[in-house]
C-alpha positions as CSV (number, residue, x, y, z in Angstrom):
1,M,9.6,12.2,-22.3
2,N,6.6,13.4,-22.4
3,K,4.8,15.5,-20.4
4,K,2.4,13.0,-18.9
5,T,5.2,10.9,-18.6
6,F,6.8,14.0,-16.7
7,L,3.3,14.4,-14.7
8,N,3.2,10.9,-13.0
9,K,7.4,10.6,-12.2
10,K,6.7,14.3,-10.4
11,L,3.9,12.6,-9.1
12,S,5.6,9.0,-7.8
13,V,7.8,10.6,-5.4
14,I,7.1,9.7,-1.6
15,G,9.7,10.1,1.5
16,G,12.1,11.8,-0.5
17,I,10.7,16.0,-1.2
18,L,7.4,17.0,-0.7
19,F,6.5,18.2,-4.2
20,N,8.4,22.0,-4.7
21,T,9.1,23.6,-1.6
22,V,7.7,21.9,1.4
23,L,10.8,19.3,2.8
24,I,11.2,16.3,4.3
25,A,13.9,15.3,6.8
26,Q,16.4,12.6,5.7
27,T,15.7,11.5,9.4
28,D,12.9,11.3,12.7
29,N,12.4,13.2,14.9
30,Y,8.2,13.3,15.8
31,I,8.7,15.0,18.8
32,K,10.0,18.4,16.9
33,Y,6.9,16.8,14.7
34,Y,4.4,16.9,17.1
35,R,5.6,20.1,18.7
36,N,4.9,22.0,14.8
37,I,1.3,20.3,14.3
38,E,0.0,22.0,17.8
39,Q,0.9,24.9,16.3
40,A,-0.1,25.1,12.9
41,Y,-3.7,24.1,15.3
42,Q,-3.0,26.9,18.4
43,Q,-1.9,29.3,15.7
44,G,-3.3,28.1,12.9
45,I,-6.2,25.9,12.6
46,F,-8.1,27.7,15.7
47,N,-7.7,31.3,14.5
48,T,-8.7,30.3,11.1
49,N,-5.1,31.8,9.8
50,N,-3.6,29.8,7.0
51,D,-0.8,31.0,6.6
52,S,-0.2,29.9,9.7
53,T,-1.2,27.0,9.5
54,I,0.5,26.2,6.2
55,F,4.0,27.6,8.0
56,Y,3.9,25.3,11.1
57,M,2.4,21.8,8.6
58,N,5.6,22.5,6.5
59,K,8.4,23.3,9.7
60,A,7.2,20.1,11.2
61,F,7.3,18.2,7.9
62,K,10.9,18.8,7.8
63,E,11.6,16.9,11.1
64,V,9.9,13.3,9.6
65,V,10.6,10.7,6.1
66,N,7.1,10.4,6.2
67,P,4.6,12.6,7.5
68,F,0.8,11.1,9.1
69,P,-2.0,11.9,6.1
70,E,-4.3,13.7,8.2
71,D,-1.6,16.6,8.4
72,L,-0.8,16.2,4.8
73,L,-4.8,16.8,4.3
74,V,-5.1,20.0,6.6
75,T,-2.6,21.5,4.8
76,A,-3.5,20.8,1.5
77,Q,-7.6,22.2,2.9
78,A,-5.1,25.6,4.5
79,Y,-3.4,25.9,0.6
80,L,-6.9,25.5,-1.4
81,G,-8.4,28.2,1.2
82,K,-5.5,30.6,-0.2
83,G,-6.5,30.1,-3.3
84,N,-3.9,27.6,-4.2
85,N,-5.6,25.3,-6.1
86,E,-1.8,23.5,-7.1
87,K,-0.2,22.6,-3.5
88,Y,-3.7,21.5,-2.9
89,Y,-3.5,19.0,-5.1
90,E,-0.4,17.9,-4.3
91,L,-0.5,17.6,-0.3
92,L,-3.9,15.7,-1.1
93,L,-2.6,13.0,-3.5
94,M,0.6,13.4,-1.3
95,S,-2.2,12.0,1.4
96,I,-3.7,9.5,-0.1
97,K,-0.4,8.2,-0.4
98,M,0.3,8.0,3.0
99,G,-2.9,6.4,3.2
100,L,-5.4,8.6,3.7
101,D,-9.2,6.6,4.7
102,S,-12.5,6.8,1.6
103,S,-14.6,8.1,4.8
104,M,-12.3,11.6,4.6
105,I,-12.5,11.6,0.9
106,N,-15.7,11.4,0.7
107,K,-16.6,13.9,4.2
108,Y,-14.8,16.6,2.5
109,E,-15.0,16.0,-0.8
110,V,-12.1,16.4,-1.4
111,Y,-11.9,15.7,-5.5
112,H,-14.6,18.5,-6.2
113,F,-11.7,22.0,-6.7
114,L,-9.4,19.3,-9.1
115,N,-9.7,18.1,-13.0
116,A,-9.9,15.0,-14.2
117,E,-6.8,13.8,-14.6
118,Q,-6.1,15.4,-11.1
119,K,-8.7,13.2,-9.5
120,R,-7.8,9.8,-11.4
121,E,-4.1,10.5,-10.6
122,C,-6.1,10.4,-7.5
123,N,-7.9,7.3,-7.4
124,L,-4.9,5.6,-9.1
125,A,-2.7,6.3,-5.6
126,Y,-6.0,4.9,-4.0
127,N,-6.5,1.7,-5.8
128,N,-2.1,1.3,-5.3
129,Y,-2.1,2.0,-1.2
130,Q,-0.2,-1.0,-0.5
131,F,0.3,-1.4,3.2
132,S,3.7,-1.5,5.3
133,I,2.7,-3.3,8.7
134,D,4.6,-6.1,10.0
135,T,1.6,-8.5,9.8
136,N,3.4,-10.7,11.9
137,L,3.9,-8.9,14.9
138,Y,0.4,-7.6,15.4
139,L,-0.3,-10.6,15.2
140,L,1.5,-11.4,18.3
141,L,0.8,-8.4,19.8
142,D,-3.1,-9.0,19.7
143,S,-2.3,-12.9,21.3
144,V,-1.0,-10.5,24.2
145,C,-3.5,-8.1,24.1
146,K,-6.4,-10.4,24.5
147,E,-4.1,-13.0,27.2
148,D,-3.9,-9.9,29.1
149,Q,-7.6,-9.0,28.8
150,R,-8.0,-12.4,29.8
151,V,-7.1,-12.4,32.7
152,R,-8.4,-9.7,33.8
153,R,-11.9,-10.8,32.9
154,Q,-11.6,-14.0,35.2
155,L,-10.5,-11.9,38.1
156,D,-14.5,-12.5,39.5
157,E,-13.9,-16.1,39.7
158,Y,-10.8,-16.4,42.2
159,E,-11.6,-16.7,45.8
160,T,-10.6,-14.1,46.7
161,R,-9.5,-10.3,44.9
162,E,-6.0,-10.5,46.3
163,E,-5.7,-13.5,44.8
164,G,-6.5,-12.3,41.2
165,N,-4.8,-9.7,41.8
166,K,-1.6,-11.8,41.9
167,Y,-2.6,-13.2,38.5
168,V,-2.8,-10.5,37.1
169,E,0.8,-8.8,37.8
170,I,2.2,-12.3,37.0
171,Q,0.3,-11.5,33.0
172,D,1.6,-7.6,33.4
173,S,5.5,-8.8,34.3
174,L,5.3,-11.4,31.6
175,N,3.5,-8.4,29.5
176,R,6.6,-5.6,30.6
177,E,9.1,-8.0,29.7
178,W,7.9,-8.7,26.4
179,I,7.6,-5.2,25.1
180,F,11.0,-4.8,26.4
181,S,12.3,-7.4,23.9
182,I,9.8,-5.8,20.4
183,I,10.4,-2.4,21.7
184,K,14.8,-3.6,21.5
185,T,14.8,-5.2,18.3
186,K,11.7,-4.1,16.3
187,G,9.9,-0.6,17.5
188,W,7.0,0.1,19.8
189,P,4.4,-2.3,17.7
190,G,2.0,1.4,17.2
191,R,0.5,2.5,14.7
192,K,4.0,3.1,12.1
193,I,4.7,-0.3,12.7
194,V,1.2,-1.8,13.0
195,G,-0.6,0.2,12.0
196,N,-2.4,1.1,14.8
197,D,-2.4,1.9,18.3
198,S,-5.1,0.9,19.9
199,R,-3.5,-2.8,20.8
200,S,-0.3,-1.9,22.4
201,F,-2.1,1.0,24.5
202,I,-3.7,-2.0,26.2
203,L,-0.2,-2.8,27.3
204,L,0.7,0.8,27.4
205,V,-2.0,1.3,30.9
206,H,-0.9,-1.5,32.1
207,L,3.0,-0.7,32.1
208,K,3.6,0.1,35.9
209,Q,5.2,3.7,36.7
210,Y,7.9,2.7,38.3
211,W,8.8,1.1,34.5
212,M,8.4,3.6,32.6
213,D,9.9,6.3,34.8
214,E,13.5,3.5,34.9
215,H,12.8,3.5,30.8
216,F,11.6,6.8,30.0
217,D,14.3,7.5,27.6
218,L,13.9,4.6,25.6
219,L,9.7,5.6,25.4
220,K,11.0,8.8,24.4
221,T,13.8,7.0,21.9
222,E,10.1,5.6,20.7
223,I,8.9,8.4,20.1
224,V,10.9,9.9,18.3
225,K,10.7,7.7,15.8
226,G,7.8,7.7,15.8
227,N,6.5,4.4,16.6
228,L,5.5,5.5,20.1
229,N,2.0,8.4,19.6
230,P,3.3,10.9,23.3
231,S,-0.6,11.4,23.7
232,L,-1.6,8.0,24.4
233,L,2.0,8.4,27.0
234,A,0.7,11.4,27.9
235,G,-2.3,9.5,28.5
236,V,-0.8,7.2,31.4
237,F,1.1,9.3,33.2
238,D,-1.8,11.4,33.5
239,K,-4.0,8.3,34.4
240,N,-1.0,7.4,36.9
241,S,-1.3,10.3,39.0
242,Y,-4.6,11.2,38.7
243,F,-5.4,7.2,40.9
244,F,-1.4,6.5,42.3
245,E,-0.5,9.6,43.5
246,N,-3.5,11.7,44.4
247,K,-2.4,14.8,42.2
248,Q,-5.2,17.5,41.6
249,I,-6.6,16.0,38.0
250,N,-10.1,15.6,37.0
251,Y,-10.9,12.6,35.3
252,N,-13.2,13.2,32.9
253,S,-12.9,9.2,30.9
254,F,-10.7,6.8,30.3
255,L,-9.6,8.9,26.7
256,P,-5.2,9.8,25.6
257,G,-6.1,13.7,26.2
258,N,-9.2,13.4,28.7
259,F,-7.1,14.6,32.4
260,I,-7.0,18.3,33.1
261,A,-5.0,19.0,35.4
262,Q,-6.2,21.9,37.9
263,E,-4.1,24.8,38.7
264,K,-1.8,23.0,40.5
265,D,1.5,20.4,39.3
266,E,-0.3,22.4,36.0
267,E,3.2,23.9,34.9
268,V,4.7,21.3,36.1
269,R,3.0,18.7,33.5
270,L,3.0,21.1,30.9
271,K,6.5,20.9,30.5
272,N,5.9,17.6,31.0
273,R,4.0,17.0,27.7
274,W,5.9,20.0,25.8
275,E,9.4,17.4,26.2
276,I,7.8,14.2,24.5
277,G,5.6,16.2,21.8
278,A,1.6,15.4,23.5
279,L,-0.7,17.0,22.2
280,S,-2.9,19.5,24.4
281,R,-6.7,17.7,24.4
282,K,-8.4,19.9,22.2
283,V,-5.4,19.4,19.3
284,Y,-5.6,15.6,20.4
285,E,-9.3,15.3,20.0
286,I,-9.5,17.0,16.7
287,R,-7.2,15.6,15.1
288,N,-8.0,12.3,15.8
289,T,-11.5,13.1,13.9
290,Y,-9.3,12.9,10.3
291,K,-9.3,8.4,9.5
292,Y,-6.5,7.0,7.9
293,R,-6.5,3.4,6.4
294,K,-7.0,0.8,8.4
295,K,-5.8,-3.4,7.7
296,N,-9.1,-5.4,8.4
297,F,-7.9,-8.1,10.9
298,K,-12.0,-8.4,11.8
299,A,-11.0,-12.3,11.2
300,I,-8.7,-12.5,14.1
301,S,-8.7,-9.5,16.2
302,P,-12.5,-8.2,18.0
């Protein structure tokens, strides 16, 4: 086996061993994954501590089969900060194979520290990337979300608000039945399954609190599998606490993580967020600036 063949074979590894000493799991526990991501930011990135960033990121990678590309890129940058260009290249290549968006490649000029052969391998990996998502489920989810939004847009067309709310309640009930059946058969239709979290978030934000409480273990299992984003779920819990339970939460805007609890109930709230692996607001917002590749559905979805 010549050197080039050996290198190509080594770089084709994905979903098994993450290059050299960085191992990834054979099963998924994304709750532990997100907890370590939180620590990587709090103890490492926010303190410009590359060692802590690498330590907690590697702990995260051991918890899942497929790490997210944004986390691989951050780890690669930490290795670069320590002067380890080889590890930088290995993690960068893996992040590209996992779906790192071209905007991130350009924004951080990630090829600047690579030699010609490494650049070629990265470009090859980018061009050969294939979306492993359930397109049929996405299309079905998209149609359910459009119907949900249509019913809500027509609220003002009814003679009374109460009459319109009845139709919204009917639609929400149908949505709950649909999402429950999809979870049971395919899993929560989030980023891992349909390519993004934005469409299913429309349904998530309209779930009744009693339904989420009743099916909390089911939702938590979907977080463990990596199907449901825990920060989005935590944001909905916070929204419900603010609007319907009159909890002391400062509501800034209708975005996940933008609910800042006051001193009252904060200890319980933080404990609950830790239980499901929800990221803190600061970590969520910064991590969310790293973009991953999304399939173009513009022809069928607004």
